[in-house]
Backbone as numpy.savetxt, mean C-alpha at the origin, in Angstrom:
# Nx Ny Nz CAx CAy CAz Cx Cy Cz
8.98 2.07 -7.12 7.75 2.76 -6.77 7.84 3.23 -5.32
7.23 4.36 -5.04 7.36 4.92 -3.70 6.58 4.16 -2.64
7.21 4.07 -1.48 6.55 3.49 -0.31 5.96 4.61 0.51
4.86 4.30 1.18 4.19 5.29 2.03 3.91 4.67 3.39
4.08 5.48 4.44 3.70 5.09 5.78 2.31 5.65 6.04
1.42 4.82 6.55 0.06 5.24 6.86 0.09 6.06 8.15
-0.40 7.30 8.09 -0.38 8.22 9.23 -1.59 8.09 10.13
-2.69 7.58 9.59 -3.90 7.35 10.36 -4.62 6.18 9.71
-5.45 5.48 10.46 -6.17 4.35 9.90 -6.91 4.79 8.64
-6.80 3.96 7.59 -7.44 4.30 6.31 -8.20 3.11 5.77
-9.19 3.40 4.94 -9.91 2.40 4.19 -9.78 2.77 2.72
-9.33 1.83 1.91 -9.20 2.05 0.47 -10.28 1.24 -0.23
-10.91 1.83 -1.24 -12.05 1.20 -1.90 -11.74 0.69 -3.31
-10.58 1.03 -3.85 -10.24 0.58 -5.19 -8.81 0.92 -5.51
-8.33 0.40 -6.63 -6.98 0.67 -7.07 -6.07 -0.53 -6.89
-4.79 -0.28 -7.08 -3.78 -1.33 -6.96 -2.79 -0.97 -5.87
-2.24 -2.01 -5.25 -1.24 -1.86 -4.20 -0.18 -2.92 -4.36
0.99 -2.64 -3.84 2.03 -3.65 -3.72 2.21 -3.87 -2.23
2.01 -5.12 -1.81 2.00 -5.46 -0.39 2.94 -6.62 -0.10
3.31 -6.75 1.16 4.08 -7.92 1.59 3.13 -9.11 1.63
3.70 -10.29 1.67 2.88 -11.50 1.75 2.01 -11.49 3.01
2.56 -11.03 4.12 1.80 -10.98 5.37 0.63 -10.00 5.27
0.87 -8.82 4.68 -0.20 -7.85 4.52 -1.31 -8.41 3.63
-0.94 -9.03 2.54 -1.92 -9.57 1.60 -2.69 -10.74 2.22
-2.01 -11.59 2.94 -2.65 -12.76 3.55 -3.75 -12.33 4.51
-3.49 -11.31 5.31 -4.47 -10.83 6.27 -5.68 -10.19 5.60
-5.55 -9.82 4.33 -6.62 -9.13 3.61 -7.02 -9.88 2.34
-6.75 -11.17 2.29 -6.96 -11.96 1.07 -8.38 -11.86 0.53
-9.37 -11.74 1.39 -10.76 -11.65 0.96 -11.09 -10.32 0.28
-10.21 -9.34 0.38 -10.43 -8.01 -0.19 -9.59 -7.75 -1.44
-8.71 -8.68 -1.78 -7.72 -8.45 -2.83 -7.75 -9.54 -3.89
-7.35 -9.16 -5.09 -7.13 -10.12 -6.17 -5.69 -9.93 -6.62
-4.91 -11.00 -6.59 -3.51 -10.90 -6.99 -3.42 -10.76 -8.51
-2.70 -9.74 -8.95 -2.48 -9.49 -10.37 -1.20 -10.18 -10.83
-0.17 -10.04 -10.03 1.08 -10.75 -10.19 1.74 -10.76 -8.83
2.83 -11.47 -8.67 3.43 -11.63 -7.35 3.64 -10.30 -6.64
2.97 -10.13 -5.51 3.13 -8.94 -4.70 2.27 -7.75 -5.09
1.60 -7.82 -6.24 0.77 -6.70 -6.71 -0.70 -7.13 -6.70
-1.55 -6.29 -6.10 -2.94 -6.67 -5.87 -3.89 -5.57 -6.30
-5.07 -6.01 -6.75 -6.17 -5.09 -7.02 -7.15 -5.19 -5.87
-7.63 -4.05 -5.41 -8.61 -4.02 -4.33 -9.98 -4.36 -4.92
-10.62 -5.42 -4.40 -11.94 -5.82 -4.91 -13.06 -5.53 -3.91
-12.71 -5.28 -2.67 -13.66 -4.81 -1.67 -12.87 -3.96 -0.68
-13.54 -3.10 0.07 -12.82 -2.16 0.95 -11.78 -2.86 1.82
-10.60 -2.26 1.87 -9.48 -2.83 2.62 -8.93 -1.75 3.55
-8.59 -2.16 4.77 -8.13 -1.21 5.78 -6.66 -1.41 6.12
-6.02 -0.30 6.46 -4.64 -0.32 6.92 -4.55 0.53 8.18
-3.75 0.06 9.12 -3.60 0.76 10.39 -2.43 1.73 10.34
-2.50 2.71 11.23 -1.43 3.69 11.36 -0.10 2.97 11.56
0.92 3.40 10.83 2.25 2.83 10.93 2.58 1.78 9.89
1.58 1.24 9.21 1.87 0.26 8.16 2.51 0.95 6.97
3.31 0.19 6.23 3.96 0.71 5.03 3.37 -0.01 3.83
2.91 0.77 2.85 2.34 0.22 1.63 3.01 0.88 0.43
2.94 0.21 -0.71 3.46 0.77 -1.95 2.26 1.05 -2.85
2.16 2.29 -3.30 1.06 2.71 -4.16 1.63 3.02 -5.53
1.28 2.23 -6.56 1.74 2.57 -7.90 1.15 3.92 -8.32
1.97 4.79 -8.87 1.51 6.12 -9.23 1.44 7.02 -8.01
0.78 8.14 -8.14 0.65 9.10 -7.05 -0.69 8.91 -6.37
-0.72 9.00 -5.04 -2.00 8.92 -4.35 -2.83 10.17 -4.63
-4.17 10.03 -4.59 -5.02 11.20 -4.79 -4.88 12.14 -3.59
-5.45 13.33 -3.69 -5.27 14.34 -2.65 -5.75 13.87 -1.28
-6.90 13.22 -1.24 -7.45 12.77 0.04 -6.52 11.74 0.70
-6.02 10.80 -0.07 -5.12 9.78 0.46 -3.76 10.39 0.81
-3.30 11.32 0.01 -1.99 11.94 0.26 -1.94 12.64 1.61
-3.08 13.07 2.13 -3.13 13.72 3.43 -3.05 12.71 4.58
-3.19 11.42 4.26 -3.22 10.38 5.29 -2.00 9.47 5.27
-1.09 9.72 4.34 0.13 8.91 4.24 1.33 9.83 4.08
2.52 9.30 4.41 3.77 10.04 4.25 4.72 9.20 3.41
5.29 9.82 2.39 6.24 9.12 1.53 7.49 8.77 2.32
7.92 7.52 2.19 9.13 7.05 2.87 10.32 7.42 2.00
11.25 8.15 2.57 12.45 8.54 1.84 13.39 7.36 1.77
14.07 7.21 0.63 15.03 6.12 0.46 16.23 6.33 1.35
16.69 5.25 1.96 17.93 5.29 2.75 19.12 5.20 1.82
20.24 5.75 2.22 21.47 5.61 1.45 21.84 4.13 1.40
22.01 3.61 0.20 22.36 2.21 0.05 21.18 1.28 0.17
20.01 1.84 0.42 18.82 1.00 0.57 18.21 0.70 -0.77
17.05 0.17 -0.75 16.34 -0.17 -1.97 15.48 -1.37 -1.71
14.41 -1.47 -2.47 13.50 -2.58 -2.24 13.47 -3.55 -3.41
14.35 -3.39 -4.36 14.46 -4.35 -5.47 13.36 -4.27 -6.48
12.57 -3.20 -6.46 11.48 -3.11 -7.43 11.91 -2.37 -8.66
């Protein structure tokens, strides 16, 4: 699944995300874990500029203007 870098501070109000343990821990009150590393947003959650998040599927138009898709490095991969 594609990773995205947050270009400006954003607030997300719903949907699913794949986050690191540190990202999820800091926002535990806003998320419900669906399975390891995958979370449903249950209350508004914020991300700061420069953070990297994984969005299953394609972001909507409004969100797509606030994030940049991270291109895969040669030989890289995130094991998903």
